N, C-alpha and C positions, 0 to 999 in steps of 0.2 A: 524349169522356167518356160513359160509360154509367151509368145508375142502375138498380140492382136494387130493385124494389118488394117489400118483404117482407110476408108474410101475417100479419095480427094474430092472435095465438094467445090472448092473455089481455087482457081489457079491465079496467082497474082505476080509474084516476083521471085527470081531465083538467086538473088544476091543480098538478101537481108536476113537478119538473124533475130527471130522473134523470141522474146523471153516472157512477155506477159501481155495484158490487154486491159481495156476497160470498155464499158458499154454505156451508151447514152440512153436517155429515156425513150427515144424513138427506135431503139434496137441497133443503131449503128455501132459496130464493133471496131475499136481502134487497137492496133497492136503496137507494142513497144519492143524494139529489138535489144540485143545484148550490148550494142554500142550506144544506146540511149536515143536512137532515132524513132520517130513516131510515124505510123502509116495508117491511111484509110484505104483499104483495098476493096471496099464495097461489101464487106461482110455484114450480115444482119443476123441478130439473135433476139428472139422475143423474150424480153426480160421476165415476163410473168410465167414463163415455162421453165426457168432455171431452178433446179432443186439442189444442186451441189456445185461448189466452185472452189478452185484452187488457183495457183498462179499460172499453171500451164494447161488447165483443163476446165471444162464445164460439163454438167449433165443437164439435158433438157428432159422434162417429165421424169420418167423412171427408166428409160431404155435407150436414150440417144446420148452417146458419149462424143464430146467435141474436144479435140486437142489442138495445140499450136506447136508447130515445129520451129527449128532454128532458122528457117528461111522465111518466116512470116506467113506460111500457108496454114489454112484451117482445114481440119479433117473431121468428118462426121460419120459415125457408124451406129447402126442399130445393134444393141448388144444386151444380153441378159445380165443385168447388173444386180447386185445384192439388194434385198428389200430394205435393209437398214445399213447405214454407214456408222461404224463404231468410232472411227477417227480419221482425220485427214490433215494433210500438210500442203506445201506448195506444189509438189509434183507427185503426190500419192494420196490414196485413200484406202481404207481397210473395211471390208464388208463383214457382216455378222456371221458369215460362213468361214471367217479366218483367212480369206484370200486378200492378198496385197496387190493393188493395182498401182504400178509406177510408170509415169510418163517420161520417156527419155527425150533427148534433144532433137530427135528426128520425128517426133510425134507418134511413135509406136508406144504401145502399152505393154509392159512386162507384167505377167501374172506370176506371182509367187504363192504357191499353195502348199498346204500341209507343213508349214513351218511353225513349230511351237513358239518360237520367239515372237512371231507376228500375233499368234493367238493370245499371247501374254501381254500385248500392248496395254500400257497404262495411261500415258499422256503423250500428246503429239506436239512437235515443233514444226517449223517450216520444212527443213530437210532432214529431220531425224525424229525418232520417238524413243521413249523409255518403256521398260517392261516391269511387270510385277516382280520379276526376279532380279531387278536392279541393273539390267543391261541398258546400254545406249546403242542404238542402231541408226546409221546414216544412210541416206539415199543419194546416189551420185547422179550426174547429168546423163549417164549412160543407162540409168535404171537399175543399178546394182545396189544390193543391200549389204552393208558392211557392219559388223559388230566392232565397236570401239573398245580397245584395250589400252587404258591409260592409268598408270600407277596413281593410286590415291583418288581416283574419280569413279563414281558409280551413279546410276540413274537417279537415286533419291537425293543426291547432292544438288541437283538442278533446282534453282529457286525461280528463275525467270526464263521462259521459253520465247525465243524469237525465230526469225527466218533462217539466216545463215549464222546464227550465234545463239549462245545461251550463257547465263550467269549462274554461278553456284551460290550456295548459302554462305559462303565465305567471301563473297564479293569478287571472285575470280571470273574473268571473261574468257570464254572459248569461242573461236570462230571456226567456220566450216567451209572448206573449199568446194569447188564444183565437182571434184572427184570424191567428195565424201570424207576427206581427211580433216582432222581437227587440229587446232593450234591453241595452246595455252598462251594467253596474252599477258605481257608484263605490265602493260598500261593499267593504271588505276582509274577505273570508271566509276562515276557516282551513280545516283539513282537514274535508271532509264525510264524516261517519261513517255516516249512515243516509239513504236516499233514498226519498221517496215520489213521488207525481205532482206535486202543487202545494205541496210542502213538503219540507224536509230538516232534518237535525240535524247540527250540527258536532261536532268532537271535544271541545269544552268543554261540551257539553250544551245549547247554545242552539238553540232551535227557530225556523226561518224559514219563512214562508209566501209564496206568490206569488198575487196576485189575478188576475182575468181580463184586466186591462189590462197585466199583466206587472210591476206594482210589487212590490218586495220589502218584507216586513213582519216585525217581531218582535211577534207578537200577545200579548195578555193570555191567560193560560192558566187553565183551571179549577183550583181548589184541590186536587182529587183526582188531578190528573195528575202523575205522576213520570216525567220524561223518560227516566231510566235504565231504567225498567221496560218501555218500549215494545219489543215483540217482533215484531209483525206490521204491515207497512206496505202499505197499499193506495193506490189512485189519489188519493182525497180523504178518507181516513180512516186511523186506526191503532188498534191494540189493545195493551193491556199483558198481562202474564202471568196476571193474574186475570180476563181477559175483559172488562175495561172498554173501552168504545168511545168514541173521540173523532173528530169530523169536522172538516173544514176547508171553509168555505163559499167562495162565489165572490169574496167580499171579502177573504179571507185570515184570517177569524176562526176560532177554535177553540172547539168545544162538546163537552160530554160528552152522549152519548145512551144511553138504556137500552132494552132489549128484554126480553121474557119468556124468551128463550132463554139457555142457557149458551153464550156466544160462544167459550169455549175449544174448542168443537166445530167451529168454522169450519175448513173444509178447503180451500176455494178462495178465494184473495184476488185482487183485480182488478189485479194487476201481473205 
């Protein structure tokens, strides 16, 4: 495994934990940390140059890789990237040369090369992917690739792919922790209508969140939140049609956050 050390382009704060971002139409880049706080550190990203995006990374043009670390810093490096991307998730992407790029929580990129399991990738979820040989592999917040061994579960059983979760063709929900471990949930969940990174909404309008250990939660929600009005879903946040912003923290709690910008102008969402 190789690590690409990225060049620090903007220094902002040393005590926040960035988990995702969104970009306004004027290029202003807003970060959302793991505790659900929102920051404008003066980062700028030209939206017309973005070619690939995940929850923790962006690619500008074909050779500029941008990542976000757990302190809210943005890193930019010129790098020889694959000509084509065969699959991507929240913190990883796979090139046509079979190389897996995984962004860890410090903003470093782990390169995993010559791994047949990666070359056999079939379908991608947020923090995991399945292979043509029926394997399920997860990606941890440390950039580690782990093959899941669960009795009675194989890749082709997955019916619905989400961020930190998936559902099988038998209606069984599994959640994924930040360490890449899975949990079989006993809760009976109906049809999932909207999918975020660490949350989802079912067809009845119930909001479920997933905390960093993989526990499922039905959180208390702000009085201003109307589930039916949610239109834009990011990795750990969502917005309604009026531009109201709500975040989901590492414990699975939901908060409303305000900014001085009109968030209806958000053009790039982190999923």
